[in-house]
N, CA, C and O atoms as CSV, one atom per row, in Angstrom:
chain,resi,resn,atom,element,x,y,z
A,1,MET,N,N,-7.004,-42.147,-9.041
A,1,MET,CA,C,-7.447,-41.956,-10.409
A,1,MET,C,C,-8.187,-40.625,-10.556
A,1,MET,O,O,-8.091,-39.965,-11.591
A,2,LEU,N,N,-8.927,-40.236,-9.508
A,2,LEU,CA,C,-9.634,-38.963,-9.587
A,2,LEU,C,C,-8.670,-37.793,-9.703
A,2,LEU,O,O,-9.021,-36.753,-10.260
A,3,ASN,N,N,-7.467,-37.952,-9.187
A,3,ASN,CA,C,-6.477,-36.881,-9.293
A,3,ASN,C,C,-6.036,-36.673,-10.732
A,3,ASN,O,O,-5.539,-35.601,-11.077
A,4,ASN,N,N,-6.211,-37.690,-11.580
A,4,ASN,CA,C,-5.791,-37.593,-12.976
A,4,ASN,C,C,-6.910,-37.088,-13.884
A,4,ASN,O,O,-6.770,-37.083,-15.107
A,5,LEU,N,N,-8.012,-36.668,-13.283
A,5,LEU,CA,C,-9.105,-36.120,-14.077
A,5,LEU,C,C,-8.944,-34.609,-14.155
A,5,LEU,O,O,-8.508,-33.970,-13.198
A,6,VAL,N,N,-9.295,-34.056,-15.284
A,6,VAL,CA,C,-9.242,-32.607,-15.446
A,6,VAL,C,C,-10.667,-32.094,-15.619
A,6,VAL,O,O,-11.540,-32.787,-16.142
A,7,ARG,N,N,-10.871,-30.891,-15.174
A,7,ARG,CA,C,-12.210,-30.325,-15.264
A,7,ARG,C,C,-12.397,-29.664,-16.634
A,7,ARG,O,O,-11.626,-28.795,-17.040
A,8,HIS,N,N,-13.444,-30.106,-17.327
A,8,HIS,CA,C,-13.807,-29.561,-18.630
A,8,HIS,C,C,-14.537,-28.245,-18.398
A,8,HIS,O,O,-15.032,-28.001,-17.298
A,9,GLN,N,N,-14.614,-27.388,-19.423
A,9,GLN,CA,C,-15.267,-26.092,-19.268
A,9,GLN,C,C,-16.736,-26.239,-18.873
A,9,GLN,O,O,-17.312,-25.323,-18.286
A,10,SER,N,N,-17.347,-27.386,-19.192
A,10,SER,CA,C,-18.743,-27.608,-18.815
A,10,SER,C,C,-18.873,-28.014,-17.353
A,10,SER,O,O,-19.982,-28.120,-16.830
A,11,GLY,N,N,-17.732,-28.241,-16.691
A,11,GLY,CA,C,-17.765,-28.670,-15.298
A,11,GLY,C,C,-17.591,-30.163,-15.138
A,11,GLY,O,O,-17.377,-30.644,-14.026
A,12,ALA,N,N,-17.679,-30.912,-16.236
A,12,ALA,CA,C,-17.505,-32.362,-16.173
A,12,ALA,C,C,-16.037,-32.689,-15.972
A,12,ALA,O,O,-15.157,-31.974,-16.450
A,13,ARG,N,N,-15.786,-33.770,-15.264
A,13,ARG,CA,C,-14.409,-34.219,-15.062
A,13,ARG,C,C,-14.117,-35.287,-16.121
A,13,ARG,O,O,-14.834,-36.281,-16.228
A,14,ILE,N,N,-13.067,-35.067,-16.888
A,14,ILE,CA,C,-12.698,-36.007,-17.937
A,14,ILE,C,C,-11.269,-36.489,-17.693
A,14,ILE,O,O,-10.472,-35.783,-17.075
A,15,PRO,N,N,-10.943,-37.691,-18.179
A,15,PRO,CA,C,-9.586,-38.210,-17.970
A,15,PRO,C,C,-8.541,-37.340,-18.680
A,15,PRO,O,O,-8.777,-36.825,-19.773
A,16,SER,N,N,-7.399,-37.192,-18.037
A,16,SER,CA,C,-6.302,-36.459,-18.670
A,16,SER,C,C,-5.667,-37.338,-19.744
A,16,SER,O,O,-5.972,-38.528,-19.834
A,17,ALA,N,N,-4.799,-36.764,-20.545
A,17,ALA,CA,C,-4.106,-37.517,-21.594
A,17,ALA,C,C,-3.253,-38.620,-20.984
A,17,ALA,O,O,-3.154,-39.709,-21.549
A,18,ALA,N,N,-2.633,-38.350,-19.832
A,18,ALA,CA,C,-1.799,-39.368,-19.178
A,18,ALA,C,C,-2.644,-40.559,-18.726
A,18,ALA,O,O,-2.231,-41.710,-18.865
A,19,THR,N,N,-3.818,-40.277,-18.190
A,19,THR,CA,C,-4.707,-41.353,-17.754
A,19,THR,C,C,-5.182,-42.167,-18.945
A,19,THR,O,O,-5.218,-43.396,-18.880
A,20,THR,N,N,-5.542,-41.507,-20.018
A,20,THR,CA,C,-5.989,-42.190,-21.224
A,20,THR,C,C,-4.883,-43.071,-21.786
A,20,THR,O,O,-5.149,-44.201,-22.195
A,21,ALA,N,N,-3.664,-42.585,-21.815
A,21,ALA,CA,C,-2.533,-43.368,-22.321
A,21,ALA,C,C,-2.279,-44.585,-21.438
A,21,ALA,O,O,-1.992,-45.673,-21.937
A,22,ARG,N,N,-2.385,-44.396,-20.130
A,22,ARG,CA,C,-2.171,-45.511,-19.200
A,22,ARG,C,C,-3.231,-46.577,-19.412
A,22,ARG,O,O,-2.905,-47.764,-19.433
A,23,LEU,N,N,-4.484,-46.190,-19.568
A,23,LEU,CA,C,-5.556,-47.143,-19.797
A,23,LEU,C,C,-5.370,-47.885,-21.121
A,23,LEU,O,O,-5.723,-49.059,-21.233
A,24,ALA,N,N,-4.822,-47.204,-22.114
A,24,ALA,CA,C,-4.577,-47.840,-23.411
A,24,ALA,C,C,-3.554,-48.963,-23.286
A,24,ALA,O,O,-3.585,-49.919,-24.061
A,25,ARG,N,N,-2.644,-48.854,-22.313
A,25,ARG,CA,C,-1.652,-49.916,-22.088
A,25,ARG,C,C,-2.198,-51.001,-21.170
A,25,ARG,O,O,-1.924,-52.185,-21.370
A,26,VAL,N,N,-2.957,-50.604,-20.180
A,26,VAL,CA,C,-3.408,-51.537,-19.151
A,26,VAL,C,C,-4.520,-52.452,-19.649
A,26,VAL,O,O,-4.524,-53.640,-19.327
A,27,GLN,N,N,-5.453,-51.932,-20.417
A,27,GLN,CA,C,-6.588,-52.748,-20.839
A,27,GLN,C,C,-6.164,-53.991,-21.623
A,27,GLN,O,O,-6.649,-55.076,-21.302
A,28,PRO,N,N,-5.294,-53.904,-22.629
A,28,PRO,CA,C,-4.893,-55.126,-23.333
A,28,PRO,C,C,-4.211,-56.141,-22.414
A,28,PRO,O,O,-4.423,-57.346,-22.553
A,29,LEU,N,N,-3.398,-55.661,-21.481
A,29,LEU,CA,C,-2.752,-56.572,-20.537
A,29,LEU,C,C,-3.778,-57.238,-19.629
A,29,LEU,O,O,-3.650,-58.421,-19.314
A,30,SER,N,N,-4.770,-56.508,-19.215
A,30,SER,CA,C,-5.820,-57.069,-18.369
A,30,SER,C,C,-6.616,-58.132,-19.113
A,30,SER,O,O,-6.931,-59.183,-18.555
A,31,ILE,N,N,-6.933,-57.863,-20.347
A,31,ILE,CA,C,-7.683,-58.836,-21.151
A,31,ILE,C,C,-6.835,-60.084,-21.385
A,31,ILE,O,O,-7.347,-61.201,-21.311
A,32,TYR,N,N,-5.552,-59.907,-21.665
A,32,TYR,CA,C,-4.655,-61.047,-21.846
A,32,TYR,C,C,-4.583,-61.884,-20.566
A,32,TYR,O,O,-4.637,-63.112,-20.627
A,33,ALA,N,N,-4.461,-61.232,-19.415
A,33,ALA,CA,C,-4.413,-61.947,-18.134
A,33,ALA,C,C,-5.716,-62.711,-17.894
A,33,ALA,O,O,-5.693,-63.837,-17.398
A,34,LEU,N,N,-6.836,-62.111,-18.239
A,34,LEU,CA,C,-8.123,-62.781,-18.117
A,34,LEU,C,C,-8.154,-64.043,-18.972
A,34,LEU,O,O,-8.605,-65.093,-18.515
A,35,MET,N,N,-7.679,-63.945,-20.206
A,35,MET,CA,C,-7.700,-65.100,-21.107
A,35,MET,C,C,-6.776,-66.212,-20.620
A,35,MET,O,O,-7.144,-67.386,-20.670
A,36,VAL,N,N,-5.586,-65.860,-20.153
A,36,VAL,CA,C,-4.639,-66.859,-19.651
A,36,VAL,C,C,-5.215,-67.550,-18.416
A,36,VAL,O,O,-5.160,-68.775,-18.309
A,37,GLY,N,N,-5.762,-66.777,-17.490
A,37,GLY,CA,C,-6.352,-67.350,-16.288
A,37,GLY,C,C,-7.531,-68.247,-16.600
A,37,GLY,O,O,-7.692,-69.303,-15.988
A,38,THR,N,N,-8.358,-67.833,-17.547
A,38,THR,CA,C,-9.504,-68.643,-17.959
A,38,THR,C,C,-9.043,-69.975,-18.524
A,38,THR,O,O,-9.595,-71.024,-18.192
A,39,LEU,N,N,-8.038,-69.930,-19.372
A,39,LEU,CA,C,-7.522,-71.161,-19.979
A,39,LEU,C,C,-6.929,-72.080,-18.914
A,39,LEU,O,O,-7.179,-73.285,-18.932
A,40,GLN,N,N,-6.158,-71.536,-18.001
A,40,GLN,CA,C,-5.560,-72.349,-16.945
A,40,GLN,C,C,-6.632,-72.983,-16.066
A,40,GLN,O,O,-6.565,-74.178,-15.776
A,41,LEU,N,N,-7.598,-72.215,-15.647
A,41,LEU,CA,C,-8.659,-72.743,-14.800
A,41,LEU,C,C,-9.460,-73.804,-15.542
A,41,LEU,O,O,-9.764,-74.857,-14.982
A,42,SER,N,N,-9.800,-73.538,-16.778
A,42,SER,CA,C,-10.566,-74.493,-17.571
A,42,SER,C,C,-9.831,-75.821,-17.705
A,42,SER,O,O,-10.437,-76.886,-17.586
A,43,ARG,N,N,-8.540,-75.756,-17.949
A,43,ARG,CA,C,-7.752,-76.990,-18.107
A,43,ARG,C,C,-7.558,-77.729,-16.793
A,43,ARG,O,O,-7.352,-78.943,-16.800
A,44,ALA,N,N,-7.618,-77.032,-15.670
A,44,ALA,CA,C,-7.408,-77.657,-14.364
A,44,ALA,C,C,-8.645,-78.387,-13.850
A,44,ALA,O,O,-8.536,-79.226,-12.956
A,45,LEU,N,N,-9.801,-78.087,-14.393
A,45,LEU,CA,C,-11.039,-78.692,-13.909
A,45,LEU,C,C,-11.211,-80.104,-14.461
A,45,LEU,O,O,-10.976,-80.354,-15.643
A,46,ALA,N,N,-11.621,-81.014,-13.596
A,46,ALA,CA,C,-11.843,-82.399,-14.009
A,46,ALA,C,C,-13.182,-82.562,-14.733
A,46,ALA,O,O,-13.325,-83.428,-15.596
A,47,ASP,N,N,-14.145,-81.740,-14.384
A,47,ASP,CA,C,-15.476,-81.796,-14.994
A,47,ASP,C,C,-15.438,-81.069,-16.337
A,47,ASP,O,O,-15.307,-79.846,-16.384
A,48,ARG,N,N,-15.555,-81.825,-17.421
A,48,ARG,CA,C,-15.440,-81.224,-18.758
A,48,ARG,C,C,-16.540,-80.213,-19.056
A,48,ARG,O,O,-16.292,-79.189,-19.693
A,49,GLN,N,N,-17.740,-80.497,-18.602
A,49,GLN,CA,C,-18.833,-79.555,-18.847
A,49,GLN,C,C,-18.576,-78.230,-18.124
A,49,GLN,O,O,-18.780,-77.157,-18.692
A,50,LEU,N,N,-18.132,-78.314,-16.882
A,50,LEU,CA,C,-17.818,-77.108,-16.139
A,50,LEU,C,C,-16.640,-76.374,-16.780
A,50,LEU,O,O,-16.638,-75.146,-16.857
A,51,ALA,N,N,-15.649,-77.121,-17.235
A,51,ALA,CA,C,-14.492,-76.511,-17.904
A,51,ALA,C,C,-14.925,-75.749,-19.151
A,51,ALA,O,O,-14.432,-74.653,-19.420
A,52,ASP,N,N,-15.847,-76.331,-19.907
A,52,ASP,CA,C,-16.342,-75.666,-21.118
A,52,ASP,C,C,-17.121,-74.395,-20.778
A,52,ASP,O,O,-17.020,-73.391,-21.483
A,53,VAL,N,N,-17.897,-74.446,-19.694
A,53,VAL,CA,C,-18.655,-73.266,-19.261
A,53,VAL,C,C,-17.689,-72.161,-18.846
A,53,VAL,O,O,-17.873,-71.003,-19.219
A,54,VAL,N,N,-16.659,-72.514,-18.074
A,54,VAL,CA,C,-15.659,-71.528,-17.629
A,54,VAL,C,C,-14.962,-70.914,-18.834
A,54,VAL,O,O,-14.772,-69.699,-18.898
A,55,LEU,N,N,-14.585,-71.751,-19.783
A,55,LEU,CA,C,-13.898,-71.270,-20.980
A,55,LEU,C,C,-14.786,-70.334,-21.796
A,55,LEU,O,O,-14.343,-69.273,-22.234
A,56,GLU,N,N,-16.017,-70.725,-21.992
A,56,GLU,CA,C,-16.935,-69.889,-22.774
A,56,GLU,C,C,-17.205,-68.565,-22.067
A,56,GLU,O,O,-17.260,-67.517,-22.711
A,57,GLN,N,N,-17.375,-68.606,-20.750
A,57,GLN,CA,C,-17.624,-67.365,-20.006
A,57,GLN,C,C,-16.407,-66.445,-20.060
A,57,GLN,O,O,-16.549,-65.226,-20.155
A,58,GLY,N,N,-15.214,-67.031,-20.000
A,58,GLY,CA,C,-13.998,-66.227,-20.125
A,58,GLY,C,C,-13.912,-65.545,-21.480
A,58,GLY,O,O,-13.509,-64.386,-21.578
A,59,ILE,N,N,-14.290,-66.268,-22.516
A,59,ILE,CA,C,-14.298,-65.696,-23.872
A,59,ILE,C,C,-15.298,-64.542,-23.933
A,59,ILE,O,O,-14.991,-63.468,-24.450
A,60,GLN,N,N,-16.497,-64.779,-23.398
A,60,GLN,CA,C,-17.523,-63.734,-23.410
A,60,GLN,C,C,-17.071,-62.506,-22.618
A,60,GLN,O,O,-17.319,-61.372,-23.028
A,61,SER,N,N,-16.413,-62.737,-21.492
A,61,SER,CA,C,-15.924,-61.622,-20.677
A,61,SER,C,C,-14.870,-60.813,-21.424
A,61,SER,O,O,-14.885,-59.583,-21.384
A,62,ALA,N,N,-13.959,-61.497,-22.101
A,62,ALA,CA,C,-12.930,-60.799,-22.877
A,62,ALA,C,C,-13.564,-59.991,-24.004
A,62,ALA,O,O,-13.172,-58.850,-24.250
A,63,LEU,N,N,-14.536,-60.577,-24.685
A,63,LEU,CA,C,-15.212,-59.860,-25.764
A,63,LEU,C,C,-15.977,-58.647,-25.232
A,63,LEU,O,O,-16.024,-57.603,-25.882
A,64,THR,N,N,-16.569,-58.790,-24.058
A,64,THR,CA,C,-17.271,-57.661,-23.440
A,64,THR,C,C,-16.294,-56.537,-23.134
A,64,THR,O,O,-16.582,-55.370,-23.398
A,65,LEU,N,N,-15.142,-56.884,-22.580
A,65,LEU,CA,C,-14.137,-55.869,-22.280
A,65,LEU,C,C,-13.615,-55.187,-23.543
A,65,LEU,O,O,-13.238,-54.015,-23.517
A,66,LEU,N,N,-13.599,-55.925,-24.637
A,66,LEU,CA,C,-13.164,-55.357,-25.915
A,66,LEU,C,C,-14.256,-54.514,-26.562
A,66,LEU,O,O,-14.001,-53.780,-27.517
A,67,GLY,N,N,-15.469,-54.623,-26.040
A,67,GLY,CA,C,-16.574,-53.832,-26.573
A,67,GLY,C,C,-17.271,-54.481,-27.741
A,67,GLY,O,O,-17.978,-53.803,-28.487
A,68,THR,N,N,-17.093,-55.778,-27.923
A,68,THR,CA,C,-17.799,-56.470,-28.997
A,68,THR,C,C,-19.052,-57.108,-28.441
A,68,THR,O,O,-19.201,-57.252,-27.227
A,69,GLU,N,N,-19.950,-57.488,-29.327
A,69,GLU,CA,C,-21.177,-58.134,-28.895
A,69,GLU,C,C,-20.904,-59.597,-28.577
A,69,GLU,O,O,-19.794,-60.098,-28.759
A,70,ASP,N,N,-21.920,-60.247,-28.110
A,70,ASP,CA,C,-21.849,-61.668,-27.811
A,70,ASP,C,C,-21.362,-62.438,-29.034
A,70,ASP,O,O,-21.861,-62.234,-30.141
A,71,ARG,N,N,-20.391,-63.317,-28.834
A,71,ARG,CA,C,-19.784,-64.056,-29.943
A,71,ARG,C,C,-20.810,-64.891,-30.689
A,71,ARG,O,O,-20.750,-64.973,-31.916
A,72,GLN,N,N,-21.737,-65.504,-29.996
A,72,GLN,CA,C,-22.736,-66.327,-30.654
A,72,GLN,C,C,-23.644,-65.491,-31.539
A,72,GLN,O,O,-23.998,-65.913,-32.640
A,73,GLN,N,N,-24.025,-64.308,-31.069
A,73,GLN,CA,C,-24.874,-63.431,-31.866
A,73,GLN,C,C,-24.115,-62.883,-33.061
A,73,GLN,O,O,-24.668,-62.733,-34.150
A,74,GLU,N,N,-22.834,-62.586,-32.843
A,74,GLU,CA,C,-22.025,-61.953,-33.878
A,74,GLU,C,C,-21.707,-62.900,-35.031
A,74,GLU,O,O,-21.779,-62.514,-36.197
A,75,THR,N,N,-21.353,-64.147,-34.698
A,75,THR,CA,C,-20.910,-65.092,-35.728
A,75,THR,C,C,-21.906,-66.191,-36.004
A,75,THR,O,O,-21.795,-66.897,-37.007
A,76,GLY,N,N,-22.884,-66.346,-35.119
A,76,GLY,CA,C,-23.831,-67.436,-35.267
A,76,GLY,C,C,-23.254,-68.773,-34.847
A,76,GLY,O,O,-23.871,-69.812,-35.083
A,77,GLN,N,N,-22.069,-68.767,-34.223
A,77,GLN,CA,C,-21.420,-70.004,-33.815
A,77,GLN,C,C,-21.894,-70.429,-32.442
A,77,GLN,O,O,-22.194,-69.601,-31.582
A,78,GLU,N,N,-21.954,-71.715,-32.258
A,78,GLU,CA,C,-22.216,-72.293,-30.945
A,78,GLU,C,C,-20.888,-72.481,-30.234
A,78,GLU,O,O,-19.850,-72.581,-30.889
A,79,PRO,N,N,-20.900,-72.532,-28.898
A,79,PRO,CA,C,-19.641,-72.786,-28.186
A,79,PRO,C,C,-19.056,-74.121,-28.594
A,79,PRO,O,O,-19.780,-75.099,-28.784
A,80,GLN,N,N,-17.749,-74.153,-28.725
A,80,GLN,CA,C,-17.060,-75.386,-29.087
A,80,GLN,C,C,-16.883,-76.240,-27.857
A,80,GLN,O,O,-16.676,-75.735,-26.754
A,81,THR,N,N,-16.967,-77.557,-28.059
A,81,THR,CA,C,-16.685,-78.491,-26.977
A,81,THR,C,C,-15.387,-79.189,-27.273
A,81,THR,O,O,-14.916,-79.219,-28.410
A,82,ARG,N,N,-14.821,-79.747,-26.235
A,82,ARG,CA,C,-13.512,-80.410,-26.409
A,82,ARG,C,C,-13.609,-81.690,-27.165
A,82,ARG,O,O,-12.597,-82.354,-27.388
């Protein structure tokens, strides 16, 4: 990845256009994979409370990767239970 950085006139290394384009494709796929894995793991757990915690944490992680604030703070909603 460091090979795809270009040196700015200030001396800072910044991502090249190719690296930026690649990240624009990879990030949504990564977030989708996180959500699918979270859902699968949550459904596989026999302990409902633990399943709900896993599901909520997966949601929070996806929102963090998207750059949004905590869902509870943003909407005022409490985590849903099954």
